C-alpha positions as a Markdown table, in Angstrom:
| # | Residue | x | y | z |
|---|---|---|---|---|
| 1 | Met | -44.3 | -31.3 | -59.0 |
| 2 | Ala | -41.1 | -29.7 | -57.8 |
| 3 | Glu | -41.8 | -30.5 | -54.2 |
| 4 | Thr | -42.0 | -34.3 | -54.8 |
| 5 | Gln | -39.0 | -34.6 | -57.1 |
| 6 | Pro | -36.4 | -34.7 | -54.4 |
| 7 | Ala | -38.1 | -37.6 | -52.7 |
| 8 | Ala | -38.5 | -39.4 | -56.0 |
| 9 | Arg | -34.8 | -39.0 | -56.8 |
| 10 | Arg | -33.9 | -40.5 | -53.4 |
| 11 | Gly | -36.0 | -43.6 | -54.2 |
| 12 | Ile | -34.9 | -44.1 | -57.8 |
| 13 | Ser | -31.3 | -45.4 | -58.0 |
| 14 | Lys | -29.0 | -46.1 | -60.9 |
| 15 | Pro | -28.8 | -49.8 | -60.1 |
| 16 | Ala | -32.7 | -50.0 | -60.1 |
| 17 | Val | -32.8 | -48.3 | -63.5 |
| 18 | Leu | -30.1 | -50.7 | -64.8 |
| 19 | Leu | -32.0 | -53.7 | -63.5 |
| 20 | Ala | -35.1 | -52.4 | -65.2 |
| 21 | Ile | -33.3 | -52.1 | -68.5 |
| 22 | Val | -31.9 | -55.6 | -68.2 |
| 23 | Gly | -35.3 | -57.0 | -67.2 |
| 24 | Leu | -36.9 | -55.3 | -70.2 |
| 25 | Gly | -34.2 | -56.8 | -72.4 |
| 26 | Val | -35.0 | -60.3 | -71.1 |
| 27 | Val | -38.7 | -59.7 | -71.9 |
| 28 | Val | -38.0 | -58.5 | -75.4 |
| 29 | Thr | -35.7 | -61.5 | -76.0 |
| 30 | Leu | -38.4 | -64.0 | -74.8 |
| 31 | Leu | -41.1 | -62.4 | -76.9 |
| 32 | Ala | -38.8 | -62.4 | -80.0 |
| 33 | Thr | -37.9 | -66.1 | -79.5 |
| 34 | His | -41.4 | -67.4 | -78.9 |
| 35 | Asp | -43.2 | -66.5 | -82.0 |
| 36 | Leu | -44.5 | -62.9 | -81.3 |
| 37 | Ser | -47.3 | -63.4 | -83.9 |
| 38 | Arg | -48.8 | -66.2 | -81.8 |
| 39 | Ile | -48.5 | -64.2 | -78.6 |
| 40 | Leu | -50.3 | -61.3 | -80.1 |
| 41 | Ala | -52.9 | -63.6 | -81.6 |
| 42 | Ala | -53.6 | -65.0 | -78.2 |
| 43 | Leu | -54.1 | -61.4 | -76.8 |
| 44 | Arg | -56.5 | -60.6 | -79.6 |
| 45 | Val | -58.5 | -63.6 | -78.6 |
| 46 | Ala | -58.8 | -62.1 | -75.1 |
| 47 | Gly | -60.3 | -59.0 | -76.5 |
| 48 | Trp | -62.6 | -57.2 | -74.1 |
| 49 | Gly | -62.1 | -60.0 | -71.6 |
| 50 | Ile | -59.0 | -58.1 | -70.6 |
| 51 | Leu | -61.4 | -55.7 | -68.7 |
| 52 | Leu | -62.6 | -58.7 | -66.6 |
| 53 | Val | -59.0 | -59.5 | -65.6 |
| 54 | Val | -58.4 | -55.9 | -64.7 |
| 55 | Ala | -61.6 | -55.7 | -62.6 |
| 56 | Leu | -60.9 | -59.0 | -60.8 |
| 57 | His | -57.7 | -57.4 | -59.4 |
| 58 | Leu | -59.7 | -54.8 | -57.4 |
| 59 | Pro | -60.8 | -57.2 | -54.6 |
| 60 | Gln | -57.1 | -58.1 | -54.0 |
| 61 | Ala | -56.3 | -54.5 | -53.4 |
| 62 | Ile | -59.3 | -54.1 | -51.1 |
| 63 | Leu | -58.4 | -57.1 | -49.0 |
| 64 | Ser | -54.7 | -56.1 | -48.8 |
| 65 | Gly | -55.7 | -52.6 | -47.8 |
| 66 | Leu | -57.8 | -54.0 | -45.0 |
| 67 | Gly | -54.7 | -55.9 | -43.8 |
| 68 | Phe | -52.8 | -52.6 | -43.4 |
| 69 | Gly | -55.9 | -51.0 | -41.9 |
| 70 | Ala | -56.0 | -53.7 | -39.1 |
| 71 | Leu | -52.6 | -52.4 | -37.9 |
| 72 | Ile | -53.6 | -48.7 | -37.8 |
| 73 | Asp | -57.2 | -49.3 | -36.6 |
| 74 | Arg | -58.7 | -48.1 | -39.9 |
| 75 | Gln | -60.4 | -51.2 | -41.1 |
| 76 | Arg | -63.7 | -49.5 | -41.4 |
| 77 | Gln | -62.3 | -46.9 | -43.8 |
| 78 | Val | -62.4 | -49.4 | -46.7 |
| 79 | Gly | -62.2 | -46.7 | -49.4 |
| 80 | Gln | -59.2 | -45.0 | -47.9 |
| 81 | Met | -57.3 | -48.2 | -47.3 |
| 82 | Trp | -58.0 | -49.4 | -50.9 |
| 83 | Leu | -56.8 | -46.0 | -52.2 |
| 84 | Met | -53.6 | -46.3 | -50.3 |
| 85 | Arg | -53.0 | -49.8 | -51.4 |
| 86 | Trp | -53.7 | -48.8 | -55.0 |
| 87 | Leu | -51.2 | -46.0 | -54.9 |
| 88 | Arg | -48.6 | -48.2 | -53.2 |
| 89 | Glu | -48.9 | -50.9 | -55.7 |
| 90 | Ser | -48.8 | -48.4 | -58.7 |
| 91 | Val | -45.6 | -46.9 | -57.5 |
| 92 | Asn | -43.9 | -50.2 | -56.6 |
| 93 | Thr | -44.9 | -51.9 | -59.9 |
| 94 | Leu | -44.2 | -49.1 | -62.4 |
| 95 | Leu | -41.3 | -47.1 | -60.9 |
| 96 | Pro | -37.7 | -48.3 | -60.2 |
| 97 | Val | -38.0 | -47.8 | -56.4 |
| 98 | Ala | -36.9 | -51.3 | -55.2 |
| 99 | Gln | -40.5 | -52.2 | -53.9 |
| 100 | Val | -40.3 | -49.6 | -51.1 |
| 101 | Gly | -41.3 | -46.3 | -52.8 |
| 102 | Gly | -45.0 | -47.2 | -52.6 |
| 103 | Asp | -44.8 | -47.6 | -48.8 |
| 104 | Val | -43.1 | -44.2 | -48.5 |
| 105 | Val | -45.9 | -42.6 | -50.6 |
| 106 | Arg | -48.6 | -44.3 | -48.5 |
| 107 | Val | -47.1 | -43.1 | -45.3 |
| 108 | Arg | -46.6 | -39.6 | -46.6 |
| 109 | Leu | -50.2 | -39.2 | -47.7 |
| 110 | Leu | -51.6 | -40.6 | -44.5 |
| 111 | Val | -49.5 | -38.3 | -42.4 |
| 112 | Arg | -50.8 | -35.4 | -44.4 |
| 113 | Gly | -54.3 | -36.7 | -43.6 |
| 114 | Gly | -53.6 | -36.3 | -39.9 |
| 115 | Met | -52.0 | -39.5 | -38.8 |
| 116 | Glu | -48.7 | -39.8 | -36.9 |
| 117 | Leu | -45.5 | -40.7 | -38.7 |
| 118 | Lys | -43.9 | -43.2 | -36.4 |
| 119 | Pro | -46.9 | -45.5 | -35.9 |
| 120 | Leu | -47.4 | -45.5 | -39.7 |
| 121 | Val | -43.8 | -46.5 | -40.4 |
| 122 | Ala | -44.0 | -49.2 | -37.8 |
| 123 | Ala | -47.2 | -50.5 | -39.2 |
| 124 | Ser | -45.7 | -50.5 | -42.7 |
| 125 | Leu | -42.8 | -52.8 | -41.5 |
| 126 | Val | -45.1 | -55.2 | -39.8 |
| 127 | Asp | -47.5 | -55.1 | -42.7 |
| 128 | Val | -44.8 | -56.2 | -45.2 |
| 129 | Thr | -43.8 | -59.0 | -42.8 |
| 130 | Ala | -47.4 | -60.2 | -42.5 |
| 131 | Glu | -47.8 | -60.0 | -46.3 |
| 132 | Met | -44.6 | -62.1 | -46.8 |
| 133 | Gly | -45.8 | -64.7 | -44.3 |
| 134 | Ala | -49.2 | -64.9 | -46.0 |
| 135 | Gln | -47.5 | -65.3 | -49.3 |
| 136 | Leu | -45.4 | -68.2 | -48.0 |
| 137 | Ala | -48.6 | -69.9 | -46.7 |
| 138 | Phe | -50.2 | -69.3 | -50.2 |
| 139 | Thr | -47.1 | -70.7 | -51.9 |
| 140 | Leu | -47.3 | -73.8 | -49.7 |
| 141 | Leu | -50.9 | -74.2 | -50.6 |
| 142 | Gly | -50.1 | -74.1 | -54.3 |
| 143 | Val | -47.4 | -76.7 | -53.9 |
| 144 | Ala | -49.7 | -79.0 | -51.9 |
| 145 | Val | -52.4 | -78.6 | -54.6 |
| 146 | Leu | -49.8 | -79.3 | -57.3 |
| 147 | Leu | -48.4 | -82.4 | -55.7 |
| 148 | Ala | -51.8 | -83.8 | -54.7 |
| 149 | Gly | -52.8 | -84.3 | -58.4 |
| 150 | Ala | -51.1 | -85.4 | -61.6 |
| 151 | His | -48.0 | -83.4 | -62.3 |
| 152 | Ala | -45.1 | -83.3 | -64.8 |
| 153 | Ser | -41.7 | -84.6 | -63.9 |
| 154 | Gly | -40.3 | -81.1 | -63.7 |
| 155 | Ala | -42.9 | -80.0 | -61.1 |
| 156 | Leu | -40.8 | -80.7 | -58.1 |
| 157 | Pro | -37.8 | -78.4 | -59.0 |
| 158 | Val | -40.2 | -75.5 | -59.9 |
| 159 | Ala | -42.2 | -76.0 | -56.6 |
| 160 | Ala | -39.0 | -76.2 | -54.6 |
| 161 | Thr | -37.6 | -73.0 | -56.2 |
| 162 | Ala | -40.9 | -71.2 | -55.5 |
| 163 | Val | -41.0 | -72.2 | -51.8 |
| 164 | Ala | -37.3 | -71.5 | -51.3 |
| 165 | Ala | -37.6 | -68.0 | -52.9 |
| 166 | Thr | -40.6 | -67.1 | -50.8 |
| 167 | Ala | -39.3 | -68.5 | -47.6 |
| 168 | Gly | -35.8 | -67.0 | -48.1 |
| 169 | Ile | -37.1 | -63.5 | -48.7 |
| 170 | Ala | -39.4 | -63.7 | -45.7 |
| 171 | Leu | -36.7 | -65.0 | -43.5 |
| 172 | Ile | -34.2 | -62.4 | -44.6 |
| 173 | Phe | -36.7 | -59.6 | -43.9 |
| 174 | Val | -37.6 | -60.9 | -40.5 |
| 175 | Val | -33.9 | -61.4 | -39.5 |
| 176 | Ala | -33.0 | -58.0 | -40.9 |
| 177 | Gln | -35.6 | -56.4 | -38.5 |
| 178 | Arg | -33.9 | -58.2 | -35.6 |
| 179 | Phe | -30.4 | -57.0 | -36.6 |
| 180 | Gly | -30.7 | -53.4 | -37.6 |
| 181 | Leu | -33.3 | -52.9 | -40.3 |
| 182 | Val | -35.6 | -50.9 | -38.1 |
| 183 | Lys | -32.8 | -48.5 | -37.1 |
| 184 | Leu | -31.8 | -48.2 | -40.8 |
| 185 | Val | -35.4 | -47.3 | -41.7 |
| 186 | Gln | -35.5 | -44.8 | -38.8 |
| 187 | Arg | -32.3 | -43.1 | -40.0 |
| 188 | Gly | -33.5 | -43.0 | -43.6 |
| 189 | Val | -36.8 | -41.4 | -42.7 |
| 190 | Glu | -35.1 | -38.9 | -40.4 |
| 191 | Arg | -32.9 | -37.8 | -43.3 |
| 192 | Leu | -36.1 | -37.2 | -45.3 |
| 193 | Thr | -37.7 | -35.2 | -42.6 |
| 194 | Arg | -34.8 | -32.9 | -41.9 |
| 195 | Gly | -36.0 | -30.3 | -44.4 |
| 196 | Gly | -37.8 | -29.5 | -47.6 |
| 197 | Ala | -41.0 | -31.3 | -48.6 |
| 198 | Trp | -40.8 | -33.9 | -45.9 |
| 199 | Ala | -40.0 | -31.7 | -42.9 |
| 200 | Glu | -43.5 | -31.5 | -41.7 |
| 201 | Leu | -44.1 | -35.2 | -41.4 |
| 202 | Gly | -43.0 | -35.7 | -37.8 |
| 203 | Asp | -40.6 | -37.3 | -35.3 |
| 204 | Met | -39.2 | -40.9 | -35.6 |
| 205 | Ala | -37.6 | -41.4 | -32.2 |
| 206 | Gly | -38.6 | -44.8 | -30.7 |
| 207 | Leu | -39.5 | -46.5 | -33.9 |
| 208 | Glu | -38.1 | -49.9 | -32.8 |
| 209 | Glu | -40.4 | -49.8 | -29.7 |
| 210 | Ala | -43.4 | -49.0 | -31.9 |
| 211 | Val | -42.6 | -52.0 | -34.1 |
| 212 | Leu | -42.2 | -54.3 | -31.1 |
| 213 | Ala | -45.5 | -53.0 | -29.6 |
| 214 | Leu | -47.3 | -54.1 | -32.7 |
| 215 | Tyr | -45.7 | -57.5 | -32.6 |
| 216 | Arg | -46.8 | -57.8 | -29.0 |
| 217 | Asp | -50.4 | -57.5 | -30.2 |
| 218 | Pro | -50.9 | -61.0 | -31.9 |
| 219 | Arg | -54.6 | -60.3 | -32.7 |
| 220 | Lys | -53.7 | -57.4 | -35.0 |
| 221 | Val | -50.8 | -59.2 | -36.6 |
| 222 | Ala | -52.9 | -62.4 | -37.2 |
| 223 | Leu | -55.8 | -60.4 | -38.6 |
| 224 | Thr | -53.4 | -58.6 | -40.9 |
| 225 | Gly | -52.0 | -61.9 | -42.1 |
| 226 | Ile | -55.5 | -63.3 | -42.7 |
| 227 | Trp | -56.5 | -60.3 | -44.8 |
| 228 | His | -53.3 | -60.7 | -46.8 |
| 229 | Leu | -53.8 | -64.4 | -47.3 |
| 230 | Ala | -57.3 | -63.7 | -48.5 |
| 231 | Ser | -55.8 | -61.1 | -50.9 |
| 232 | Trp | -53.3 | -63.6 | -52.3 |
| 233 | Ala | -56.0 | -66.2 | -52.7 |
| 234 | Ala | -58.3 | -63.7 | -54.5 |
| 235 | Gly | -55.6 | -63.6 | -57.2 |
| 236 | Ile | -56.7 | -67.2 | -58.2 |
| 237 | Ala | -59.9 | -65.7 | -59.7 |
| 238 | Glu | -57.8 | -63.3 | -61.8 |
| 239 | Thr | -55.6 | -66.1 | -63.2 |
| 240 | Leu | -58.6 | -68.3 | -63.8 |
| 241 | Ala | -60.3 | -65.5 | -65.8 |
| 242 | Ala | -57.0 | -64.7 | -67.7 |
| 243 | Leu | -56.7 | -68.3 | -68.8 |
| 244 | His | -60.3 | -68.4 | -69.9 |
| 245 | Val | -60.2 | -65.2 | -72.0 |
| 246 | Leu | -57.0 | -66.4 | -73.7 |
| 247 | Gly | -58.9 | -69.5 | -74.7 |
| 248 | Leu | -56.8 | -71.9 | -72.6 |
| 249 | Pro | -58.3 | -74.9 | -70.7 |
| 250 | Ala | -58.6 | -73.8 | -67.1 |
| 251 | Asn | -59.7 | -75.2 | -63.9 |
| 252 | Leu | -59.4 | -74.1 | -60.2 |
| 253 | Arg | -56.4 | -76.4 | -59.5 |
| 254 | Asp | -54.4 | -75.1 | -62.5 |
| 255 | Ala | -55.2 | -71.5 | -61.6 |
| 256 | Thr | -54.2 | -72.0 | -58.0 |
| 257 | Val | -50.8 | -73.5 | -58.9 |
| 258 | Ile | -50.0 | -70.9 | -61.6 |
| 259 | Glu | -51.0 | -68.0 | -59.4 |
| 260 | Ser | -49.3 | -69.1 | -56.2 |
| 261 | Leu | -46.0 | -70.3 | -57.8 |
| 262 | Gly | -46.0 | -67.4 | -60.2 |
| 263 | Gln | -46.3 | -64.9 | -57.5 |
| 264 | Ala | -43.5 | -66.7 | -55.5 |
| 265 | Ile | -41.1 | -66.6 | -58.4 |
| 266 | Arg | -42.0 | -63.0 | -59.1 |
| 267 | Ala | -41.2 | -62.1 | -55.5 |
| 268 | Phe | -37.7 | -63.5 | -56.1 |
| 269 | Gly | -37.2 | -60.6 | -58.6 |
| 270 | Phe | -38.3 | -57.9 | -56.1 |
| 271 | Leu | -35.3 | -55.7 | -56.8 |
| 272 | Ile | -36.2 | -55.6 | -60.5 |
| 273 | Pro | -38.9 | -53.0 | -61.2 |
| 274 | Gly | -42.1 | -55.0 | -62.0 |
| 275 | Ala | -40.0 | -58.2 | -61.8 |
| 276 | Leu | -39.4 | -57.7 | -65.5 |
| 277 | Gly | -38.2 | -60.9 | -67.1 |
| 278 | Val | -38.5 | -62.9 | -63.9 |
| 279 | Gln | -42.3 | -63.1 | -64.1 |
| 280 | Glu | -42.1 | -64.0 | -67.8 |
| 281 | Gly | -39.5 | -66.8 | -67.2 |
| 282 | Gly | -41.5 | -68.1 | -64.3 |
| 283 | Tyr | -44.7 | -68.3 | -66.3 |
| 284 | Leu | -42.9 | -70.3 | -69.0 |
| 285 | Phe | -41.7 | -72.9 | -66.5 |
| 286 | Ile | -45.0 | -73.1 | -64.5 |
| 287 | Cys | -47.3 | -73.2 | -67.5 |
| 288 | Ala | -45.3 | -75.9 | -69.2 |
| 289 | Met | -46.3 | -78.2 | -66.4 |
| 290 | Phe | -49.9 | -77.9 | -67.6 |
| 291 | Gly | -49.1 | -78.3 | -71.3 |
| 292 | Ile | -49.5 | -74.6 | -72.0 |
| 293 | Ala | -47.1 | -73.6 | -74.9 |
| 294 | Gly | -44.6 | -70.8 | -74.6 |
| 295 | Pro | -46.4 | -68.2 | -76.6 |
| 296 | Gln | -49.6 | -68.7 | -74.6 |
| 297 | Ala | -47.7 | -68.6 | -71.3 |
| 298 | Leu | -46.1 | -65.3 | -72.4 |
| 299 | Ala | -49.5 | -64.0 | -73.5 |
| 300 | Leu | -50.7 | -64.8 | -70.0 |
| 301 | Ser | -47.8 | -62.8 | -68.5 |
| 302 | Leu | -48.4 | -59.9 | -70.9 |
| 303 | Leu | -52.1 | -59.9 | -69.9 |
| 304 | Arg | -51.0 | -59.3 | -66.3 |
| 305 | Arg | -48.7 | -56.5 | -67.6 |
| 306 | Ile | -51.6 | -54.9 | -69.3 |
| 307 | Arg | -53.6 | -55.0 | -66.1 |
| 308 | Glu | -50.6 | -53.5 | -64.2 |
| 309 | Leu | -50.6 | -50.6 | -66.7 |
| 310 | Ala | -54.3 | -50.2 | -66.7 |
| 311 | Leu | -54.5 | -49.7 | -63.0 |
| 312 | Gly | -50.9 | -48.4 | -62.3 |
| 313 | Leu | -50.8 | -45.4 | -64.7 |
| 314 | Pro | -54.0 | -43.9 | -63.3 |
| 315 | Gly | -52.6 | -44.7 | -59.8 |
| 316 | Leu | -49.5 | -42.6 | -60.5 |
| 317 | Ala | -51.7 | -39.8 | -61.9 |
| 318 | Ala | -53.8 | -40.0 | -58.7 |
| 319 | Trp | -50.7 | -39.8 | -56.5 |
| 320 | Gln | -49.5 | -36.7 | -58.3 |
| 321 | Trp | -52.9 | -35.1 | -58.0 |
| 322 | Leu | -53.0 | -35.7 | -54.3 |
| 323 | Glu | -49.5 | -34.2 | -53.9 |
| 324 | Trp | -50.7 | -31.2 | -55.9 |
| 325 | Gln | -53.7 | -30.9 | -53.6 |
| 326 | Gly | -51.4 | -31.0 | -50.6 |
| 327 | Arg | -49.3 | -28.2 | -51.9 |
| 328 | Gln | -52.3 | -26.1 | -52.7 |
| 329 | Ala | -53.7 | -26.6 | -49.2 |
| 330 | Arg | -50.5 | -25.3 | -47.7 |
| 331 | Gly | -50.5 | -22.3 | -50.0 |
């Protein structure tokens, strides 16, 4: 464990911890002010159906993993790509690492498995860009489905907020790559690889050219985007199942809107670990458009939190086990 602690400390900042505390406070406040007994009663109704919700998240991880695999020519290694996606998501969801620690862990483990550092970091940057672009497309799909049918008077502001949040984050990330983000990432990784546990990972010279080389391969980038869009869309099944096990009236349209807009609003809180408080507030607004009361909306959010813990805690344990294996192999 000692070897991984320096890297962990670099990724966990005091502001991130503070935001996590604030977010947790918002969650507690919302639960306390929306009849906690009704929220818990809704979760009891779900019962063993929670396992179905957990299981339905697995296809999303597989599809997203294949998206990254398309950039590093590892699409056929489905198991490995799923494992890397699972570990990345576990770290980003449960640790205060500003949604980047999971990518660092994924790159580190793949380098130890024999791949080169620079192409992996370049692929990670392009992968995040494609994932954001796919999420924007998924958000627009949700808005189109919402506006095409009957909707409450407050639907337009919620939809506009979701689109603005997703588009804004995607635009900022793309512009940042154009104006220095790649060099910033290169310097950050170089600091990690100067000594200690990260020294063996490799050289980072020419990262910007490696990123541009991937963007000059539209087939790879498009394929990655398609896999990520499929992953976002697969989340509809998870939401549909969650609504069903909670005993709420559910149809494909409702599940599509709740999933797409919910993920968009959650993305707006990317700096807050697990988007604590942001997800819960978003669900309250979105579910209200379909006549779902506050306690049931919060129960739906908590059901997603349970899924995150059910998959994330074993993911963190698996990461530490792989780190331990790596230390044992090097003696």
